[in-house]
Structures are given as structure tokens and as C-alpha cells.
BAKE-113628 format. One record per residue (C-alpha): residue number from 1; x, y, z; residue in one letter. Coordinates in nm, 4 decimals. Layout:
<atoms>
@n NUM; u X; v Y; w Z; res A;
...
</atoms>
This chain:
<atoms>
@n 1; u 0.0000; v 0.0000; w 0.0000; res M;
@n 2; u 0.2757; v 0.2433; w 0.0928; res Q;
@n 3; u 0.4402; v 0.1962; w -0.2491; res D;
@n 4; u 0.1118; v 0.2700; w -0.4298; res I;
@n 5; u 0.0457; v 0.5859; w -0.2309; res I;
@n 6; u 0.4035; v 0.7089; w -0.2728; res T;
@n 7; u 0.3892; v 0.6634; w -0.6504; res K;
@n 8; u 0.0291; v 0.7599; w -0.7235; res Q;
@n 9; u -0.0439; v 1.0091; w -0.4449; res F;
@n 10; u 0.2847; v 1.1742; w -0.3405; res P;
@n 11; u 0.2570; v 1.4074; w -0.0402; res N;
@n 12; u -0.1003; v 1.2976; w 0.0294; res W;
@n 13; u -0.2233; v 1.2129; w 0.3777; res G;
@n 14; u -0.4022; v 0.8823; w 0.4307; res F;
@n 15; u -0.5711; v 0.6460; w 0.6763; res H;
@n 16; u -0.6650; v 0.2804; w 0.6259; res H;
@n 17; u -0.8262; v 0.0013; w 0.8249; res N;
@n 18; u -0.5798; v -0.2759; w 0.7360; res Y;
@n 19; u -0.5182; v -0.3578; w 1.1026; res N;
@n 20; u -0.8909; v -0.3947; w 1.1766; res E;
@n 21; u -1.0106; v -0.5698; w 0.8581; res A;
@n 22; u -0.8469; v -0.8785; w 0.7147; res C;
@n 23; u -0.9822; v -0.8033; w 0.3660; res N;
@n 24; u -0.8449; v -0.4455; w 0.3674; res R;
@n 25; u -1.1598; v -0.2557; w 0.2868; res R;
@n 26; u -1.1129; v 0.1208; w 0.3234; res I;
@n 27; u -0.8665; v 0.3948; w 0.2319; res W;
@n 28; u -0.9138; v 0.7612; w 0.3176; res V;
@n 29; u -0.6752; v 0.9917; w 0.1292; res L;
@n 30; u -0.6591; v 1.3707; w 0.1193; res W;
@n 31; u -0.4581; v 1.6517; w -0.0282; res N;
@n 32; u -0.5314; v 2.0154; w 0.0417; res G;
@n 33; u -0.5156; v 2.3026; w 0.2853; res D;
@n 34; u -0.7342; v 2.1484; w 0.5549; res F;
@n 35; u -0.7016; v 1.9138; w 0.8522; res K;
@n 36; u -0.8202; v 1.5539; w 0.8714; res V;
@n 37; u -0.8248; v 1.4386; w 1.2338; res N;
@n 38; u -0.8683; v 1.0669; w 1.2861; res L;
@n 39; u -1.1478; v 0.9842; w 1.5316; res V;
@n 40; u -1.1841; v 0.6065; w 1.5166; res V;
@n 41; u -1.1189; v 0.3124; w 1.2829; res I;
@n 42; u -1.3221; v -0.0093; w 1.2709; res S;
@n 43; u -1.3407; v -0.3090; w 1.0392; res S;
@n 44; u -1.6230; v -0.1422; w 0.8417; res Q;
@n 45; u -1.5628; v 0.2310; w 0.8790; res S;
@n 46; u -1.3147; v 0.5119; w 0.9236; res I;
@n 47; u -1.4396; v 0.8279; w 1.0938; res T;
@n 48; u -1.2518; v 1.1591; w 1.0808; res C;
@n 49; u -1.3177; v 1.5163; w 1.1892; res F;
@n 50; u -1.2580; v 1.7512; w 0.8973; res I;
@n 51; u -1.1493; v 2.1110; w 0.9562; res E;
@n 52; u -1.1868; v 2.3069; w 0.6323; res A;
@n 53; u -1.4172; v 2.5941; w 0.5332; res T;
@n 54; u -1.6760; v 2.3755; w 0.7070; res Q;
@n 55; u -1.6063; v 2.1610; w 1.0131; res K;
@n 56; u -1.7768; v 1.8235; w 1.0168; res F;
@n 57; u -1.7469; v 1.4526; w 1.0947; res F;
@n 58; u -1.7051; v 1.2168; w 0.8012; res F;
@n 59; u -1.7430; v 0.8378; w 0.8113; res S;
@n 60; u -1.6259; v 0.6264; w 0.5177; res A;
@n 61; u -1.8324; v 0.3060; w 0.5136; res I;
@n 62; u -1.7809; v -0.0374; w 0.3636; res Y;
@n 63; u -2.0487; v -0.2535; w 0.5214; res E;
@n 64; u -2.0292; v -0.6303; w 0.5410; res S;
@n 65; u -2.2812; v -0.8637; w 0.3768; res N;
@n 66; u -2.2963; v -1.0660; w 0.6977; res N;
@n 67; u -2.6008; v -0.9869; w 0.9129; res A;
@n 68; u -2.4150; v -1.0067; w 1.2442; res E;
@n 69; u -2.1318; v -0.7880; w 1.1177; res E;
@n 70; u -2.3890; v -0.5366; w 0.9891; res K;
@n 71; u -2.5263; v -0.5087; w 1.3416; res R;
@n 72; u -2.1739; v -0.4538; w 1.4726; res D;
@n 73; u -2.1399; v -0.1547; w 1.2379; res L;
@n 74; u -2.4768; v -0.0109; w 1.3433; res W;
@n 75; u -2.3874; v -0.0463; w 1.7114; res S;
@n 76; u -2.0522; v 0.1220; w 1.6458; res H;
@n 77; u -2.2156; v 0.4185; w 1.4668; res L;
@n 78; u -2.4844; v 0.4592; w 1.7334; res I;
@n 79; u -2.2119; v 0.4658; w 1.9998; res E;
@n 80; u -2.0152; v 0.7144; w 1.7882; res L;
@n 81; u -2.3160; v 0.9457; w 1.7776; res Q;
@n 82; u -2.2439; v 1.0605; w 2.1337; res S;
@n 83; u -1.9029; v 1.1889; w 2.0175; res S;
@n 84; u -2.0508; v 1.3698; w 1.7171; res V;
@n 85; u -2.3123; v 1.5460; w 1.9332; res Q;
@n 86; u -2.4382; v 1.8643; w 1.7627; res N;
@n 87; u -2.1889; v 1.8659; w 1.4758; res N;
@n 88; u -2.2581; v 1.8044; w 1.1054; res P;
@n 89; u -2.2008; v 1.4401; w 1.0149; res W;
@n 90; u -2.1758; v 1.2721; w 0.6757; res M;
@n 91; u -2.1559; v 0.8975; w 0.6087; res M;
@n 92; u -2.0692; v 0.7762; w 0.2610; res A;
@n 93; u -1.9861; v 0.4455; w 0.1005; res G;
@n 94; u -2.1099; v 0.0964; w 0.0214; res D;
@n 95; u -2.3796; v -0.0015; w 0.2735; res F;
@n 96; u -2.4536; v -0.3373; w 0.1091; res N;
@n 97; u -2.8239; v -0.3053; w 0.1877; res V;
@n 98; u -3.1197; v -0.1391; w 0.0209; res I;
@n 99; u -3.3648; v 0.0961; w 0.1922; res A;
@n 100; u -3.6754; v -0.0383; w 0.0151; res G;
@n 101; u -3.7877; v -0.2886; w -0.2451; res I;
@n 102; u -3.7910; v -0.0171; w -0.5128; res E;
@n 103; u -3.4115; v -0.0007; w -0.4815; res E;
@n 104; u -3.3624; v -0.3510; w -0.6214; res S;
@n 105; u -3.4527; v -0.4629; w -0.9731; res S;
@n 106; u -3.5254; v -0.8164; w -0.8499; res S;
@n 107; u -3.6816; v -0.7652; w -0.5049; res I;
@n 108; u -3.9124; v -0.4976; w -0.6452; res A;
@n 109; u -4.0742; v -0.7666; w -0.8600; res K;
@n 110; u -4.1119; v -1.0024; w -0.5639; res Q;
@n 111; u -4.2455; v -0.7379; w -0.3234; res G;
@n 112; u -4.0573; v -0.8865; w -0.0257; res V;
@n 113; u -3.9204; v -0.6807; w 0.2633; res I;
@n 114; u -3.6523; v -0.8691; w 0.4579; res N;
@n 115; u -3.4978; v -0.8137; w 0.8014; res N;
@n 116; u -3.1980; v -0.6253; w 0.6592; res D;
@n 117; u -3.4300; v -0.3582; w 0.5163; res I;
@n 118; u -3.6198; v -0.3267; w 0.8458; res R;
@n 119; u -3.3030; v -0.3025; w 1.0543; res E;
@n 120; u -3.1551; v -0.0497; w 0.8100; res F;
@n 121; u -3.4657; v 0.1671; w 0.8505; res A;
@n 122; u -3.4538; v 0.1423; w 1.2306; res D;
@n 123; u -3.0887; v 0.2411; w 1.2579; res V;
@n 124; u -3.1328; v 0.5384; w 1.0236; res R;
@n 125; u -3.4052; v 0.6670; w 1.2536; res I;
@n 126; u -3.1807; v 0.6187; w 1.5601; res Q;
@n 127; u -2.8985; v 0.8051; w 1.3883; res L;
@n 128; u -3.1316; v 1.0755; w 1.2458; res S;
@n 129; u -2.9704; v 1.0224; w 0.9051; res M;
@n 130; u -3.1149; v 1.1463; w 0.5757; res L;
@n 131; u -3.0189; v 1.0650; w 0.2189; res D;
@n 132; u -2.8296; v 1.3629; w 0.0764; res H;
@n 133; u -3.0045; v 1.4969; w -0.2335; res H;
@n 134; u -2.8151; v 1.3654; w -0.5352; res Y;
@n 135; u -2.7952; v 1.3656; w -0.9129; res N;
@n 136; u -2.7422; v 1.0469; w -1.1068; res G;
@n 137; u -2.9011; v 0.7014; w -1.1269; res P;
@n 138; u -3.1146; v 0.5387; w -0.8584; res L;
@n 139; u -2.9247; v 0.2092; w -0.8821; res F;
@n 140; u -2.5524; v 0.2263; w -0.7979; res T;
@n 141; u -2.4493; v -0.1407; w -0.8302; res W;
@n 142; u -2.4998; v -0.4134; w -1.0881; res T;
@n 143; u -2.3904; v -0.7766; w -1.0948; res N;
@n 144; u -2.2504; v -0.7301; w -1.4489; res K;
@n 145; u -2.4310; v -1.0459; w -1.5646; res Q;
@n 146; u -2.5961; v -1.0779; w -1.9047; res E;
@n 147; u -2.8276; v -1.3489; w -1.7730; res K;
@n 148; u -3.0041; v -1.2740; w -1.4480; res G;
@n 149; u -2.8990; v -0.9082; w -1.4560; res F;
@n 150; u -2.9596; v -0.7315; w -1.1278; res E;
@n 151; u -2.9213; v -0.3714; w -1.0135; res A;
@n 152; u -2.9447; v -0.2253; w -0.6639; res R;
@n 153; u -2.8833; v 0.0969; w -0.4721; res K;
@n 154; u -2.6105; v -0.0042; w -0.2300; res L;
@n 155; u -2.4035; v 0.3152; w -0.2256; res D;
@n 156; u -2.5293; v 0.6192; w -0.0378; res R;
@n 157; u -2.4363; v 0.9515; w 0.1145; res V;
@n 158; u -2.6109; v 1.0172; w 0.4449; res F;
@n 159; u -2.6203; v 1.3423; w 0.6436; res I;
@n 160; u -2.7684; v 1.4343; w 0.9799; res N;
@n 161; u -3.0148; v 1.7183; w 1.0342; res D;
@n 162; u -2.7376; v 1.9476; w 1.1663; res I;
@n 163; u -2.5765; v 1.9241; w 0.8225; res W;
@n 164; u -2.8806; v 2.0891; w 0.6618; res L;
@n 165; u -2.8218; v 2.4090; w 0.8573; res N;
@n 166; u -2.4408; v 2.4222; w 0.8575; res N;
@n 167; u -2.3260; v 2.2644; w 0.5283; res C;
@n 168; u -2.5970; v 2.3646; w 0.2813; res S;
@n 169; u -2.3557; v 2.4168; w -0.0110; res I;
@n 170; u -2.2720; v 2.0459; w -0.0489; res S;
@n 171; u -2.3793; v 1.8461; w -0.3533; res S;
@n 172; u -2.3635; v 1.4770; w -0.4488; res V;
@n 173; u -2.3502; v 1.3094; w -0.7886; res E;
@n 174; u -2.3296; v 0.9369; w -0.8641; res F;
@n 175; u -2.1109; v 0.8838; w -1.1706; res L;
@n 176; u -2.0922; v 0.5978; w -1.4215; res S;
@n 177; u -1.9160; v 0.2863; w -1.2833; res P;
@n 178; u -1.6786; v 0.2373; w -1.5804; res E;
@n 179; u -1.4794; v -0.0813; w -1.4973; res V;
@n 180; u -1.6240; v -0.1173; w -1.1464; res S;
@n 181; u -1.9558; v -0.2735; w -1.0459; res D;
@n 182; u -2.0297; v 0.0292; w -0.8215; res H;
@n 183; u -2.1014; v 0.3926; w -0.9122; res C;
@n 184; u -1.8591; v 0.6322; w -0.7396; res P;
@n 185; u -2.0115; v 0.9236; w -0.5472; res A;
@n 186; u -1.8665; v 1.2672; w -0.6215; res L;
@n 187; u -1.9215; v 1.4994; w -0.3246; res I;
@n 188; u -1.8626; v 1.8713; w -0.3694; res K;
@n 189; u -1.8587; v 2.1303; w -0.0963; res F;
@n 190; u -1.8652; v 2.4393; w -0.3143; res Q;
@n 191; u -2.1139; v 2.4855; w -0.5931; res Q;
@n 192; u -2.0506; v 2.7122; w -0.8891; res E;
@n 193; u -2.3302; v 2.9661; w -0.8898; res V;
@n 194; u -2.3284; v 3.1988; w -1.1889; res A;
@n 195; u -2.6605; v 3.3596; w -1.1065; res S;
@n 196; u -2.8248; v 3.2517; w -0.7819; res P;
@n 197; u -3.2009; v 3.1938; w -0.8002; res P;
@n 198; u -3.3996; v 3.5019; w -0.7111; res K;
@n 199; u -3.5779; v 3.4540; w -0.3786; res P;
@n 200; u -3.9528; v 3.4924; w -0.3883; res I;
@n 201; u -4.1124; v 3.7709; w -0.1865; res T;
@n 202; u -4.4324; v 3.6755; w -0.0081; res F;
@n 203; u -4.6794; v 3.9626; w -0.0475; res F;
@n 204; u -4.9421; v 3.9939; w 0.2224; res N;
@n 205; u -5.2178; v 4.0867; w -0.0205; res Y;
@n 206; u -5.1987; v 3.7385; w -0.1760; res W;
@n 207; u -5.3811; v 3.5956; w 0.1261; res T;
@n 208; u -5.6874; v 3.8113; w 0.0551; res K;
@n 209; u -5.7384; v 3.6548; w -0.2883; res H;
@n 210; u -6.0048; v 3.3835; w -0.2928; res H;
@n 211; u -5.7841; v 3.1388; w -0.4891; res Q;
@n 212; u -5.4651; v 3.1725; w -0.2818; res F;
@n 213; u -5.5203; v 2.8876; w -0.0349; res L;
@n 214; u -5.6540; v 2.6586; w -0.3069; res Q;
@n 215; u -5.3431; v 2.7115; w -0.5239; res I;
@n 216; u -5.1057; v 2.6403; w -0.2335; res V;
@n 217; u -5.3018; v 2.3369; w -0.1138; res E;
@n 218; u -5.3334; v 2.1764; w -0.4566; res E;
@n 219; u -4.9631; v 2.2274; w -0.5291; res S;
@n 220; u -4.8560; v 2.0817; w -0.1939; res W;
@n 221; u -5.0778; v 1.7725; w -0.2310; res K;
@n 222; u -4.9161; v 1.6666; w -0.5599; res E;
@n 223; u -4.7109; v 1.3518; w -0.5001; res V;
@n 224; u -4.3302; v 1.3821; w -0.4852; res V;
@n 225; u -4.1058; v 1.0769; w -0.4380; res T;
@n 226; u -3.7578; v 1.0497; w -0.2911; res G;
@n 227; u -3.5887; v 1.1077; w 0.0434; res C;
@n 228; u -3.7637; v 1.3486; w 0.2885; res P;
@n 229; u -3.5186; v 1.6314; w 0.2163; res M;
@n 230; u -3.5690; v 1.5914; w -0.1579; res N;
@n 231; u -3.9492; v 1.5810; w -0.1181; res V;
@n 232; u -3.9509; v 1.9035; w 0.0866; res L;
@n 233; u -3.7124; v 2.0766; w -0.1557; res H;
@n 234; u -3.9207; v 1.9881; w -0.4614; res N;
@n 235; u -4.2524; v 2.0787; w -0.2969; res K;
@n 236; u -4.1248; v 2.4224; w -0.1931; res L;
@n 237; u -3.9772; v 2.4745; w -0.5399; res K;
@n 238; u -4.3114; v 2.3876; w -0.7020; res R;
@n 239; u -4.5144; v 2.6124; w -0.4692; res V;
@n 240; u -4.2709; v 2.8952; w -0.5429; res K;
@n 241; u -4.3318; v 2.8582; w -0.9175; res A;
@n 242; u -4.7102; v 2.8445; w -0.8666; res K;
@n 243; u -4.7076; v 3.1609; w -0.6555; res L;
@n 244; u -4.4974; v 3.3451; w -0.9134; res R;
@n 245; u -4.7511; v 3.2551; w -1.1824; res A;
@n 246; u -5.0382; v 3.3465; w -0.9467; res F;
@n 247; u -4.8864; v 3.6876; w -0.8735; res N;
@n 248; u -4.8264; v 3.7563; w -1.2435; res K;
@n 249; u -5.1788; v 3.6524; w -1.3427; res A;
@n 250; u -5.3686; v 3.8511; w -1.0808; res Y;
@n 251; u -5.1367; v 4.1289; w -0.9652; res F;
@n 252; u -4.8728; v 4.1734; w -1.2359; res G;
@n 253; u -4.8383; v 4.5285; w -1.3740; res G;
@n 254; u -5.0575; v 4.6645; w -1.0952; res I;
@n 255; u -5.0034; v 5.0302; w -1.1886; res S;
@n 256; u -5.1120; v 4.9699; w -1.5497; res L;
@n 257; u -5.4155; v 4.7748; w -1.4287; res R;
@n 258; u -5.5132; v 5.0666; w -1.2060; res I;
@n 259; u -5.4761; v 5.3117; w -1.4945; res A;
@n 260; u -5.6930; v 5.0929; w -1.7216; res D;
@n 261; u -5.9523; v 5.0440; w -1.4503; res K;
@n 262; u -5.9721; v 5.4198; w -1.3890; res K;
@n 263; u -6.0342; v 5.4802; w -1.7594; res K;
@n 264; u -6.3031; v 5.2110; w -1.7680; res E;
@n 265; u -6.4689; v 5.3529; w -1.4568; res L;
@n 266; u -6.4574; v 5.7114; w -1.5878; res A;
@n 267; u -6.6174; v 5.6031; w -1.9164; res K;
@n 268; u -6.8931; v 5.4167; w -1.7299; res T;
@n 269; u -6.9546; v 5.7083; w -1.4940; res Q;
@n 270; u -7.0040; v 5.9429; w -1.7892; res M;
@n 271; u -7.2507; v 5.6946; w -1.9365; res A;
@n 272; u -7.4448; v 5.6815; w -1.6083; res V;
@n 273; u -7.4646; v 6.0613; w -1.6024; res L;
@n 274; u -7.6103; v 6.0559; w -1.9537; res N;
@n 275; u -7.8460; v 5.7629; w -1.8829; res F;
@n 276; u -7.9253; v 5.7831; w -1.5076; res P;
@n 277; u -8.2127; v 5.5357; w -1.5324; res N;
@n 278; u -8.0047; v 5.2540; w -1.6820; res D;
@n 279; u -7.9765; v 4.9997; w -1.3962; res S;
@n 280; u -7.7178; v 4.7942; w -1.5867; res T;
@n 281; u -7.4823; v 5.0915; w -1.6127; res L;
@n 282; u -7.5328; v 5.1754; w -1.2448; res I;
@n 283; u -7.4471; v 4.8169; w -1.1413; res E;
@n 284; u -7.1402; v 4.8201; w -1.3695; res L;
@n 285; u -7.0210; v 5.1478; w -1.2144; res E;
@n 286; u -7.0484; v 5.0022; w -0.8637; res N;
@n 287; u -6.8592; v 4.6873; w -0.9622; res N;
@n 288; u -6.5825; v 4.8851; w -1.1318; res L;
@n 289; u -6.5553; v 5.1120; w -0.8315; res S;
@n 290; u -6.5098; v 4.8128; w -0.5975; res Y;
@n 291; u -6.2515; v 4.6588; w -0.8330; res E;
@n 292; u -6.0562; v 4.9848; w -0.8470; res L;
@n 293; u -6.0575; v 5.0108; w -0.4671; res Q;
@n 294; u -5.9225; v 4.6560; w -0.4408; res D;
@n 295; u -5.6427; v 4.7328; w -0.6875; res L;
@n 296; u -5.5522; v 5.0530; w -0.5015; res L;
@n 297; u -5.5332; v 4.8600; w -0.1744; res L;
@n 298; u -5.3060; v 4.6010; w -0.3388; res V;
@n 299; u -5.0793; v 4.8742; w -0.4748; res E;
@n 300; u -5.0626; v 5.0477; w -0.1361; res A;
@n 301; u -4.9835; v 4.7172; w 0.0366; res S;
@n 302; u -4.7151; v 4.6397; w -0.2226; res F;
@n 303; u -4.5302; v 4.9705; w -0.1784; res Y;
@n 304; u -4.5696; v 4.9645; w 0.1999; res R;
@n 305; u -4.4195; v 4.6139; w 0.2224; res Q;
@n 306; u -4.1493; v 4.6922; w -0.0355; res K;
@n 307; u -4.0369; v 4.9954; w 0.1632; res S;
@n 308; u -3.9917; v 4.7812; w 0.4740; res R;
@n 309; u -3.7953; v 4.5163; w 0.2817; res I;
@n 310; u -3.5593; v 4.7721; w 0.1279; res E;
</atoms>
């Protein structure tokens, strides 16, 4: 190992679990202006505390296929949780277990949930771990067989809830496996943002419109699949788009709408003065007057709120 690192990764730092695992499972290598502090090494994981632009715990995982050894890893991580405490924590690697039948091309057809899946779900709840939102394929492993081909999601990147608040600029992408049977996970901690998305401003006058609650409710009820973080992200993104369209349809160009409504009202008022006994014109004048008042209130609310924001 030392010869490989010296030739291929000169001046890199590294940790391995050769002394704990007879099959030599895990390497952790790094090169950069940051600190990697070793916390603990086990036969199925290496955990470090990273001190870079963000400070966080990182656990590299290579989980056994053996059920008893899986439980050893879970017990180790649950015990480790007390050391992590309120710090961001990421776990990444080959977990050798799926989270649900939809993550296996063969089990999905059988509709069978085994003990490994149940125990995996239980330990994720105990560790408060979420799947990091990712780009790339659902399945990350294949058996490379022409006959009896099988694909599963065995590789994951987990984060705890503290990560969501402290390390929000991270991103994950599963790449093509090339010569391997597993897809590598590319984790980035700085995203290139040419033009950040414009935040939506919530205008108070929206709530007075009779269709506001219906639009929000219908958008939120639409089904979204994926991990909880991904579901929340996509639902908020969809509601944001709906509210932009809602604002444009009913309140866009408010000053021009007011000007047009004033002209329409003035024309109707002149008609009423010429035909004072025309009940249809009188009713139209009243309706236009109410509509103009509503638009003026919206405009006043808009400028009042905008002045506070600025």
C-alpha cells in the first residue's frame, strides 16, 4: 500500500483500516489546505473530523454482507453518535443493503421486505440520518451479468439534520461505474453559482385573494417521491413557481391595471350621467368602483411592504 500511495499520491495524507479488517476494505486519502483528524477506525468504517471551510465529521463506510457484522457496524455508529453530538455528520460508502424494495430490480418484482431492510430503517431513525439529495441514477451497483442481470442501490451519502443548517452548499452526484460494479459518489462542498435563483417575496395581499389557499393546497398535495429532504425541496420549489404565476396573473403590472380600470370607470360614470335610469350601467359602475378600490389597496400594500424590505 505504501508503495502505491508514494507513486500515485505523493505528499497525500491517508488512513486505512488494514489492522482492523483482514480483507483491507477502506482507504481515506486527502490533499489540500485542511485538517483531517482521525477519530476512530473499525473493520467497516473510518471516521474523521474535517477542519476546512466547514467543520464536520465524516465516516467512510464499507459494510459487510454478513447480518451479524452489519449489526456490529450499526452499534458502532450509534455509539459514535455521542461523540458527534451537535456537529454536522456525513456517512458515505457501500452499505450493502437497500432501503426499500424499489431499490432492487429483483426484489421490487417479488415485493418482499426482509430483516436487513427493516433493521436499516430502524438504525437510520436512531442516527437521524437522511439521504443527501443527489444527481445520477437510482441504482448504484450491478452484478454485471448478461443473464439474471440485477441492479441495486447499495451506495449512499447520508447526512444528519445538523448538516442541513451548517453545510448547505454540499452536492452529491453518482457517476458511471466504468470498470467497477459500483457507481462512485462525487461529493462537492462548493457549488458554482453563476446567477443565484432570485428569492420569492411573499406579499401579504396574496392571502386576501379567494384562490390563494386553493393554489397552495393543490400544489402541496401533488405527489413527490424520494428522500424526505428531496421531497420538501421539490414541494417548496413547485409552490414557489405556482405563486410566481399566481402573482403575475392577478397582480402583475398593478399600476397599469389601475390606470386601465380608472379609464373604464370614468367612461362608465359618464354613461351613467347621460343615462341615469339605466340599472345595468349603475351596477357596472359600482362593480368597477369596488374593483378599483381593491387594486388601489393592493398597490398600497405592495409599496408599503417593499419599503420595509428595502
